[in-house]
C-alpha positions as CSV (number, residue, x, y, z in Angstrom):
1,X,78.5,42.4,140.1
2,X,77.3,44.6,143.7
3,X,79.3,42.3,145.5
4,X,82.4,42.8,143.3
5,X,82.2,46.5,143.1
6,X,81.5,47.1,146.6
7,X,84.6,44.5,147.4
8,X,86.7,46.8,145.4
9,X,85.6,50.1,146.9
10,X,86.5,48.5,150.7
11,X,89.9,47.5,149.5
12,X,91.1,50.8,148.2
13,X,90.0,52.3,150.9
14,X,91.6,49.6,153.4
15,X,94.7,50.2,150.9
16,X,94.1,54.2,152.0
17,X,93.6,53.8,156.0
18,X,97.0,51.5,156.0
19,X,99.1,54.5,154.0
20,X,97.6,57.2,156.1
21,X,98.4,55.1,159.5
22,X,102.0,54.7,157.9
23,X,102.7,58.0,156.6
24,X,101.5,60.3,159.3
25,X,104.1,59.2,161.9
26,X,106.9,59.5,159.1
27,X,106.0,62.8,158.2
28,X,105.8,63.6,161.7
29,X,109.0,62.6,163.0
30,X,110.8,64.1,159.9
31,X,109.0,67.4,161.3
32,X,110.3,66.6,164.7
33,X,113.6,66.3,163.3
34,X,114.3,68.9,161.4
35,X,112.9,71.4,164.2
36,X,116.1,69.6,165.8
37,X,118.3,69.8,163.4
38,X,117.5,73.8,163.2
39,X,117.8,74.4,167.1
40,X,121.1,72.8,167.5
41,X,122.6,74.6,164.6
42,X,121.0,77.8,166.3
43,X,122.6,77.1,169.4
44,X,126.0,77.0,167.5
45,X,125.5,80.1,166.2
46,X,124.2,81.5,169.3
47,X,126.3,80.2,171.7
48,X,129.5,80.0,173.0
49,X,129.2,77.9,176.5
50,X,131.2,75.2,177.0
51,X,130.2,72.1,175.2
52,X,128.9,74.0,172.7
53,X,130.6,73.0,169.3
54,X,133.0,75.4,168.2
55,X,133.7,76.8,171.6
56,X,136.7,75.3,172.3
57,X,138.2,76.4,169.4
58,X,137.2,79.5,169.9
59,X,138.2,79.5,173.6
60,X,141.8,78.9,171.8
61,X,141.6,81.8,170.1
62,X,141.0,83.8,172.5
63,X,143.8,81.9,174.7
64,X,146.0,82.7,171.3
65,X,145.4,86.3,171.3
66,X,146.1,87.1,174.8
67,X,149.5,85.0,174.7
68,X,150.6,87.3,171.6
69,X,150.0,90.7,173.1
70,X,151.6,89.3,176.2
71,X,155.0,88.7,174.5
72,X,154.8,85.0,174.4
73,X,157.6,83.1,172.2
74,X,156.0,81.8,169.0
75,X,155.3,78.0,169.6
76,X,156.8,75.4,167.3
77,X,155.4,73.9,163.9
78,X,155.4,70.6,165.7
79,X,153.8,71.4,169.0
80,X,150.9,73.7,166.6
81,X,150.6,70.3,164.9
82,X,150.2,68.5,167.8
83,X,147.6,70.9,169.6
84,X,145.2,71.3,166.2
85,X,145.1,67.4,165.1
86,X,143.8,67.3,169.1
87,X,141.0,70.2,168.2
88,X,140.3,68.6,165.0
89,X,139.6,65.3,166.3
90,X,137.8,66.8,169.3
91,X,135.8,69.1,167.1
92,X,134.6,65.9,164.4
93,X,133.3,64.1,167.4
94,X,131.3,66.8,168.4
95,X,130.1,68.6,165.3
96,X,130.8,66.7,161.8
97,X,129.8,63.1,160.9
98,X,132.6,60.6,159.0
99,X,133.2,62.2,155.9
100,X,134.4,58.5,154.7
101,X,131.0,57.8,153.1
102,X,128.8,61.0,152.1
103,X,125.6,60.7,151.6
104,X,124.3,60.8,147.9
105,X,121.2,62.9,147.9
106,X,119.1,61.4,145.2
107,X,121.6,58.8,144.8
108,X,121.3,55.0,145.6
109,X,118.4,53.6,147.3
110,X,117.9,54.6,150.5
111,X,114.6,54.4,152.4
112,X,112.5,56.3,150.0
113,X,112.5,54.1,147.4
114,X,112.9,50.5,149.2
115,X,109.7,51.8,150.8
116,X,108.0,52.1,147.3
117,X,109.2,49.4,145.8
118,X,108.6,46.5,149.3
119,X,105.0,48.6,149.1
120,X,103.9,47.5,145.8
121,X,103.7,43.9,147.0
122,X,101.0,44.4,149.9
123,X,99.2,46.4,147.6
124,X,98.4,44.4,144.9
125,X,97.7,41.6,147.2
126,X,94.9,44.3,149.6
127,X,93.6,45.2,146.0
128,X,93.1,41.9,144.1
129,X,93.6,39.0,146.8
130,X,94.7,35.7,146.9
131,X,97.8,34.2,144.6
132,X,97.2,36.8,141.4
133,X,97.6,39.6,143.9
134,X,100.9,38.1,145.8
135,X,102.1,37.8,141.5
136,X,101.1,41.7,140.6
137,X,102.3,42.7,143.6
138,X,105.6,41.3,142.5
139,X,105.4,42.1,139.7
140,X,104.7,46.1,140.2
141,X,107.7,45.9,142.9
142,X,110.2,44.7,140.7
143,X,109.1,46.9,137.6
144,X,109.7,49.9,140.2
145,X,113.2,48.2,141.0
146,X,113.7,48.3,137.8
147,X,112.9,51.8,136.6
148,X,114.6,53.6,139.4
149,X,117.7,51.6,138.8
150,X,117.7,53.3,134.8
151,X,116.3,56.1,136.5
152,X,120.2,56.6,138.3
153,X,122.5,56.4,135.6
154,X,126.4,57.5,135.2
155,X,125.4,61.1,134.7
156,X,122.9,61.0,138.0
157,X,125.2,59.4,140.3
158,X,128.6,61.6,139.2
159,X,125.9,64.8,139.4
160,X,124.4,63.5,143.3
161,X,128.4,62.6,144.1
162,X,129.7,66.5,143.0
163,X,126.3,67.9,145.5
164,X,127.2,65.9,148.2
165,X,130.8,67.0,148.2
166,X,129.9,70.2,147.8
167,X,127.5,70.2,150.8
168,X,129.8,68.4,153.2
169,X,132.3,71.1,152.1
170,X,129.7,73.8,153.1
171,X,129.4,72.1,156.1
172,X,132.9,71.2,157.2
173,X,134.4,75.0,156.1
174,X,133.3,76.9,159.4
175,X,135.2,74.4,161.3
176,X,138.2,74.7,159.4
177,X,138.0,77.8,159.1
178,X,137.6,78.3,163.5
179,X,141.1,76.0,163.3
180,X,142.4,78.4,161.1
181,X,141.9,81.2,163.3
182,X,142.8,79.5,166.8
183,X,146.4,78.8,164.2
184,X,146.1,82.0,163.0
185,X,145.9,84.0,166.9
186,X,148.7,81.6,168.0
187,X,151.3,82.9,165.5
188,X,151.6,80.1,162.7
189,X,151.3,81.5,159.6
190,X,148.9,81.3,156.9
191,X,150.6,78.8,155.2
192,X,151.1,76.6,158.6
193,X,148.0,77.2,159.6
194,X,146.9,75.8,156.0
195,X,148.8,72.5,156.6
196,X,148.3,72.0,160.9
197,X,144.6,72.2,159.5
198,X,145.0,70.1,156.4
199,X,146.1,67.4,157.9
200,X,143.7,66.8,161.5
201,X,140.6,67.9,159.8
202,X,140.8,65.5,156.2
203,X,138.2,66.1,153.9
204,X,136.9,68.2,151.0
205,X,138.2,71.2,153.0
206,X,140.8,69.8,155.0
207,X,142.1,68.3,151.7
208,X,143.1,70.8,149.2
209,X,144.1,72.9,152.5
210,X,146.8,70.3,152.8
211,X,147.8,70.1,148.9
212,X,148.0,74.1,149.0
213,X,150.2,74.5,152.0
214,X,152.5,71.7,150.3
215,X,152.6,73.4,147.2
216,X,153.2,77.1,149.0
217,X,156.0,74.4,150.8
218,X,157.8,73.4,147.7
219,X,158.2,77.5,145.8
220,X,154.6,77.4,144.3
221,X,153.3,80.9,143.7
222,X,151.0,81.3,146.5
223,X,148.3,83.5,144.2
224,X,147.9,80.2,142.4
225,X,147.7,78.0,145.2
226,X,144.8,80.1,147.5
227,X,143.1,80.8,144.2
228,X,143.1,76.8,143.6
229,X,141.7,76.6,147.2
230,X,139.0,78.8,146.2
231,X,137.7,77.0,144.2
232,X,136.5,74.8,146.7
233,X,132.3,75.8,146.6
234,X,132.3,78.3,149.6
235,X,136.4,79.0,150.2
236,X,136.8,81.6,147.8
237,X,136.3,84.4,150.5
238,X,138.8,82.4,152.8
239,X,141.1,82.0,150.1
240,X,141.5,85.7,149.6
241,X,141.8,86.3,153.0
242,X,144.5,84.3,153.3
243,X,146.3,84.8,150.0
244,X,146.0,88.8,151.5
245,X,147.5,87.7,154.6
246,X,150.8,85.7,153.0
247,X,151.3,88.7,151.0
248,X,151.2,91.7,153.2
249,X,151.6,90.1,156.7
250,X,148.7,91.4,157.2
251,X,147.1,89.4,161.1
252,X,144.4,87.8,159.7
253,X,143.0,86.0,162.9
254,X,140.2,88.0,163.2
255,X,138.9,88.3,159.7
256,X,139.7,84.6,159.2
257,X,137.1,84.1,162.6
258,X,134.4,86.8,161.1
259,X,134.2,84.7,158.4
260,X,133.6,81.6,160.5
261,X,130.8,83.4,161.9
262,X,129.6,84.6,158.7
263,X,129.2,81.2,157.3
264,X,128.1,79.4,160.5
265,X,124.9,82.8,160.0
266,X,124.2,81.6,156.5
267,X,124.1,77.8,157.3
268,X,121.5,78.4,160.0
269,X,119.5,80.4,158.2
270,X,119.6,78.3,155.4
271,X,118.6,75.9,157.6
272,X,116.0,78.0,159.2
273,X,114.4,78.8,155.3
274,X,114.2,74.5,154.6
275,X,112.4,74.2,157.7
276,X,110.1,76.8,157.2
277,X,109.6,75.7,153.0
278,X,109.2,72.2,154.2
279,X,106.0,73.6,156.8
280,X,104.4,74.9,153.6
281,X,105.1,71.6,151.3
282,X,103.7,69.2,153.9
283,X,100.4,70.1,153.7
284,X,99.8,67.9,151.0
285,X,101.2,65.3,152.1
286,X,99.2,65.5,155.1
287,X,95.7,65.9,153.1
288,X,96.9,63.1,151.0
289,X,96.7,61.5,153.9
290,X,93.6,62.3,155.7
291,X,91.6,62.6,152.3
292,X,91.3,58.6,151.5
293,X,90.3,58.0,155.2
294,X,87.5,60.3,155.2
295,X,86.9,58.6,151.6
296,X,86.5,55.3,153.2
297,X,84.6,56.4,156.5
298,X,82.5,58.9,155.7
299,X,81.4,58.7,152.3
300,X,82.0,55.1,150.7
301,X,79.9,53.5,153.1
302,X,76.6,55.9,152.1
303,X,77.7,55.2,148.1
304,X,77.8,51.4,148.8
305,X,74.3,51.7,150.5
306,X,72.8,53.4,147.5
307,X,74.5,51.2,145.1
308,X,73.9,47.9,146.9
309,X,69.3,49.1,147.4
310,X,69.3,50.6,143.8
311,X,70.6,47.4,142.3
312,X,68.4,45.3,144.4
313,X,65.1,47.0,143.5
């Protein structure tokens, strides 16, 4: 009996050591990646040097304002769309990820879900050993896989897709506002700017922009068209600014550029807040990683020795 208890305690300690050795580097790597991401987004907000994402668009906006003040003729729509296609492709390569396949938070099977399923198999073998351990581990992994698949039903997947589209639109809005400001500074109207940016950018922000421009060009009510564009998450202020510029003829380049900076600052603040919250939440997993090692190395040998001595006596 004592040998069986000692073997079980030894196996539990081994599992704890393996989990601690695997999870601790993963948590440290995740924290480093979060820190690098926050610093990179901070550079986007506070830097305007060559090579910084968005700096070329802001430089184009400044050149457009200088050209308009110097009396340069308005650029043609074809030339403007060609320039914005080049700017949009360059900005997407330097700042954005491909938008064709968005990552679904909580949807689909990621690394965390598969690691839990695959980790059940060696855990069963370590705890029980032999063919019975493999069988129990495989059964536990299959049950965990079925439970995770059942948890991600159609409603959960639809909610995950909507959340992913919202996150992608919030990420794309500052770039779209910068491109719109460059077009408006070059002398284009709100509709022409929306058409050029929408066709060059694409995604959850570019497609509604292109639809809005097409609707206005075909004779639709501009207020209704811009109102529908304002339904994109985070785009309400940008839609109101473009609608006001189209209705009154007021210059919109500076307000749109300020909106882009405000959106970018809000994203950086949200990223910093998430990083700070992650630093607090990571304390409990790190403690749980060290606790099994402490129990298996410091406490378990003493308990096993005392239990063995008592059983022998």
